[in-house]
OpenMM code with the backbone's topology and positions (N, CA, C; nanometers):
from openmm import Vec3, app, unit

residues = "UNK UNK UNK UNK UNK UNK UNK UNK UNK UNK UNK UNK UNK UNK UNK UNK UNK UNK UNK UNK UNK UNK UNK UNK UNK UNK UNK UNK UNK UNK UNK UNK UNK UNK UNK UNK UNK UNK UNK UNK UNK UNK UNK UNK UNK UNK UNK UNK UNK UNK UNK UNK UNK UNK UNK UNK UNK UNK UNK UNK UNK UNK UNK UNK UNK".split()
positions = [
    Vec3(0.9182, -1.1392, -0.8898),
    Vec3(0.8060, -1.1696, -0.8031),
    Vec3(0.8230, -1.1082, -0.6642),
    Vec3(0.9480, -1.0866, -0.6255),
    Vec3(0.9718, -1.0308, -0.4933),
    Vec3(0.9157, -0.8886, -0.4837),
    Vec3(0.9307, -0.8116, -0.5911),
    Vec3(0.8770, -0.6748, -0.5899),
    Vec3(0.7250, -0.6760, -0.5845),
    Vec3(0.6633, -0.7701, -0.6541),
    Vec3(0.5173, -0.7807, -0.6489),
    Vec3(0.4706, -0.8154, -0.5079),
    Vec3(0.5418, -0.9080, -0.4445),
    Vec3(0.5067, -0.9463, -0.3078),
    Vec3(0.5154, -0.8251, -0.2153),
    Vec3(0.6247, -0.7503, -0.2238),
    Vec3(0.6407, -0.6326, -0.1391),
    Vec3(0.5354, -0.5265, -0.1722),
    Vec3(0.5072, -0.5094, -0.2992),
    Vec3(0.4062, -0.4109, -0.3397),
    Vec3(0.2703, -0.4447, -0.2778),
    Vec3(0.2288, -0.5706, -0.2904),
    Vec3(0.0992, -0.6102, -0.2341),
    Vec3(0.1008, -0.6063, -0.0814),
    Vec3(0.2136, -0.6353, -0.0219),
    Vec3(0.2249, -0.6272, 0.1227),
    Vec3(0.2064, -0.4831, 0.1693),
    Vec3(0.2749, -0.3889, 0.1040),
    Vec3(0.2596, -0.2484, 0.1409),
    Vec3(0.1190, -0.1980, 0.1114),
    Vec3(0.0590, -0.2439, 0.0043),
    Vec3(-0.0782, -0.2021, -0.0275),
    Vec3(-0.1756, -0.2507, 0.0795),
    Vec3(-0.1589, -0.3734, 0.1254),
    Vec3(-0.2500, -0.4247, 0.2277),
    Vec3(-0.2308, -0.3515, 0.3605),
    Vec3(-0.1054, -0.3241, 0.3972),
    Vec3(-0.0811, -0.2475, 0.5192),
    Vec3(-0.1368, -0.1059, 0.5070),
    Vec3(-0.1251, -0.0483, 0.3899),
    Vec3(-0.1780, 0.0846, 0.3641),
    Vec3(-0.3296, 0.0873, 0.3857),
    Vec3(-0.3983, -0.0116, 0.3318),
    Vec3(-0.5442, -0.0168, 0.3459),
    Vec3(-0.5863, -0.0453, 0.4901),
    Vec3(-0.5099, -0.1261, 0.5609),
    Vec3(-0.5419, -0.1517, 0.7019),
    Vec3(-0.5333, -0.0239, 0.7829),
    Vec3(-0.4275, 0.0529, 0.7625),
    Vec3(-0.4133, 0.1772, 0.8385),
    Vec3(-0.5184, 0.2796, 0.7978),
    Vec3(-0.5571, 0.2812, 0.6731),
    Vec3(-0.6633, 0.3726, 0.6316),
    Vec3(-0.7953, 0.3351, 0.6974),
    Vec3(-0.8244, 0.2066, 0.7043),
    Vec3(-0.9498, 0.1650, 0.7682),
    Vec3(-0.9466, 0.1933, 0.9178),
    Vec3(-0.8318, 0.1718, 0.9834),
    Vec3(-0.8220, 0.2029, 1.1259),
    Vec3(-0.8373, 0.3527, 1.1493),
    Vec3(-0.7825, 0.4337, 1.0609),
    Vec3(-0.7917, 0.5796, 1.0769),
    Vec3(-0.9360, 0.6268, 1.0655),
    Vec3(-1.0139, 0.5647, 0.9778),
    Vec3(-1.1528, 0.6089, 0.9627),
    Vec3(-1.2425, 0.5562, 1.0734),
    Vec3(-1.2052, 0.4450, 1.1358),
    Vec3(-1.2883, 0.3852, 1.2391),
    Vec3(-1.2627, 0.4422, 1.3781),
    Vec3(-1.1451, 0.5015, 1.3999),
    Vec3(-1.1114, 0.5525, 1.5325),
    Vec3(-1.1882, 0.6792, 1.5635),
    Vec3(-1.2296, 0.6888, 1.6893),
    Vec3(-1.2960, 0.8096, 1.7340),
    Vec3(-1.1970, 0.9138, 1.7824),
    Vec3(-1.0795, 0.8702, 1.8207),
    Vec3(-0.9779, 0.9595, 1.8735),
    Vec3(-0.8977, 1.0218, 1.7598),
    Vec3(-0.8786, 1.1507, 1.7671),
    Vec3(-0.8033, 1.2204, 1.6630),
    Vec3(-0.6573, 1.1777, 1.6642),
    Vec3(-0.6000, 1.1573, 1.7814),
    Vec3(-0.4592, 1.1150, 1.7889),
    Vec3(-0.4385, 0.9793, 1.7233),
    Vec3(-0.5286, 0.8856, 1.7482),
    Vec3(-0.5167, 0.7542, 1.6849),
    Vec3(-0.5332, 0.7647, 1.5341),
    Vec3(-0.6264, 0.8475, 1.4917),
    Vec3(-0.6473, 0.8646, 1.3478),
    Vec3(-0.5249, 0.9245, 1.2802),
    Vec3(-0.4641, 1.0232, 1.3431),
    Vec3(-0.3437, 1.0843, 1.2862),
    Vec3(-0.2289, 0.9845, 1.2802),
    Vec3(-0.2159, 0.9024, 1.3828),
    Vec3(-0.1121, 0.7992, 1.3843),
    Vec3(-0.1298, 0.7058, 1.2657),
    Vec3(-0.2510, 0.6585, 1.2436),
    Vec3(-0.2765, 0.5654, 1.1345),
    Vec3(-0.2647, 0.6338, 0.9979),
    Vec3(-0.3021, 0.7596, 0.9894),
    Vec3(-0.2855, 0.8310, 0.8624),
    Vec3(-0.1389, 0.8510, 0.8277),
    Vec3(-0.0552, 0.8739, 0.9273),
    Vec3(0.0886, 0.8854, 0.9011),
    Vec3(0.1446, 0.7536, 0.8478),
    Vec3(0.1048, 0.6427, 0.9078),
    Vec3(0.1509, 0.5133, 0.8590),
    Vec3(0.0928, 0.4824, 0.7217),
    Vec3(-0.0312, 0.5262, 0.6981),
    Vec3(-0.0911, 0.5083, 0.5657),
    Vec3(-0.0049, 0.5750, 0.4589),
    Vec3(0.0355, 0.6982, 0.4819),
    Vec3(0.1164, 0.7707, 0.3835),
    Vec3(0.2560, 0.7099, 0.3693),
    Vec3(0.3102, 0.6595, 0.4783),
    Vec3(0.4400, 0.5926, 0.4688),
    Vec3(0.4302, 0.4704, 0.3785),
    Vec3(0.3303, 0.3865, 0.4012),
    Vec3(0.3155, 0.2656, 0.3202),
    Vec3(0.2765, 0.2980, 0.1764),
    Vec3(0.2028, 0.4062, 0.1559),
    Vec3(0.1689, 0.4489, 0.0200),
    Vec3(0.2947, 0.4878, -0.0567),
    Vec3(0.3818, 0.5613, 0.0086),
    Vec3(0.5078, 0.6005, -0.0551),
    Vec3(0.5960, 0.4798, -0.0847),
    Vec3(0.5997, 0.3834, 0.0068),
    Vec3(0.6786, 0.2624, -0.0152),
    Vec3(0.6214, 0.1807, -0.1307),
    Vec3(0.4901, 0.1698, -0.1371),
    Vec3(0.4270, 0.0954, -0.2463),
    Vec3(0.4557, 0.1624, -0.3803),
    Vec3(0.4493, 0.2953, -0.3840),
    Vec3(0.4804, 0.3670, -0.5072),
    Vec3(0.6255, 0.3474, -0.5480),
    Vec3(0.7158, 0.3470, -0.4508),
    Vec3(0.8576, 0.3262, -0.4819),
    Vec3(0.8792, 0.1880, -0.5418),
    Vec3(0.8118, 0.0877, -0.4878),
    Vec3(0.8246, -0.0477, -0.5423),
    Vec3(0.7616, -0.0566, -0.6805),
    Vec3(0.6515, 0.0144, -0.6999),
    Vec3(0.5860, 0.0115, -0.8309),
    Vec3(0.6777, 0.0711, -0.9383),
    Vec3(0.7391, 0.1845, -0.9086),
    Vec3(0.8242, 0.2498, -1.0081),
    Vec3(0.9573, 0.1782, -1.0271),
    Vec3(0.9947, 0.0926, -0.9316),
    Vec3(1.1177, 0.0145, -0.9458),
    Vec3(1.0950, -0.1144, -1.0258),
    Vec3(0.9691, -0.1473, -1.0516),
    Vec3(0.9384, -0.2706, -1.1248),
    Vec3(0.9768, -0.2588, -1.2719),
    Vec3(1.0071, -0.3731, -1.3294),
    Vec3(1.0301, -0.3787, -1.4732),
    Vec3(0.8943, -0.3850, -1.5439),
    Vec3(0.8965, -0.3633, -1.6726),
    Vec3(0.7730, -0.3613, -1.7501),
    Vec3(0.6959, -0.4934, -1.7372),
    Vec3(0.7671, -0.6037, -1.7409),
    Vec3(0.7019, -0.7349, -1.7322),
    Vec3(0.6338, -0.7543, -1.5958),
    Vec3(0.6966, -0.7059, -1.4895),
    Vec3(0.6364, -0.7160, -1.3564),
    Vec3(0.5118, -0.6285, -1.3470),
    Vec3(0.5152, -0.5122, -1.4100),
    Vec3(0.3965, -0.4253, -1.4092),
    Vec3(0.2822, -0.4885, -1.4873),
    Vec3(0.3144, -0.5547, -1.5976),
    Vec3(0.2101, -0.6243, -1.6731),
    Vec3(0.1454, -0.7316, -1.5875),
    Vec3(0.2261, -0.8079, -1.5164),
    Vec3(0.1735, -0.9110, -1.4275),
    Vec3(0.0859, -0.8487, -1.3199),
    Vec3(0.1320, -0.7395, -1.2634),
    Vec3(0.0561, -0.6696, -1.1598),
    Vec3(-0.0791, -0.6243, -1.2134),
    Vec3(-0.0826, -0.5670, -1.3303),
    Vec3(-0.2082, -0.5166, -1.3861),
    Vec3(-0.3026, -0.6324, -1.4192),
    Vec3(-0.2457, -0.7442, -1.4645),
    Vec3(-0.3296, -0.8611, -1.4898),
    Vec3(-0.3899, -0.9137, -1.3620),
    Vec3(-0.3130, -0.9164, -1.2542),
    Vec3(-0.3652, -0.9620, -1.1255),
    Vec3(-0.4706, -0.8668, -1.0705),
    Vec3(-0.4538, -0.7390, -1.0930),
    Vec3(-0.5498, -0.6420, -1.0417),
    Vec3(-0.6809, -0.6467, -1.1187),
    Vec3(-0.6760, -0.6888, -1.2433),
    Vec3(-0.7987, -0.7019, -1.3226),
    Vec3(-0.8821, -0.8197, -1.2727),
    Vec3(-0.8121, -0.9287, -1.2359),
    Vec3(-0.8828, -1.0466, -1.1875),
    Vec3(-0.9496, -1.0135, -1.0605),
] * unit.nanometer
topology = app.Topology()
chain = topology.addChain("A")
for resn in residues:
    res = topology.addResidue(resn, chain)
    for name in ("N", "CA", "C"):
        topology.addAtom(name, app.Element.getBySymbol(name[0]), res)
């Protein structure tokens, strides 16, 4: 469950930075948020690939709901 928690945490941070990047009028702010978006995306992917099969099944069931 710890990996699922971290995965969802990184996914939520990823989406927050993506939304901030699209809402900012300043290019520097947008680039800052896009860099953090990619960092959190990579971390979420690392946690996803480190999960066991049973954890991935749980994750997919939660995402369907």
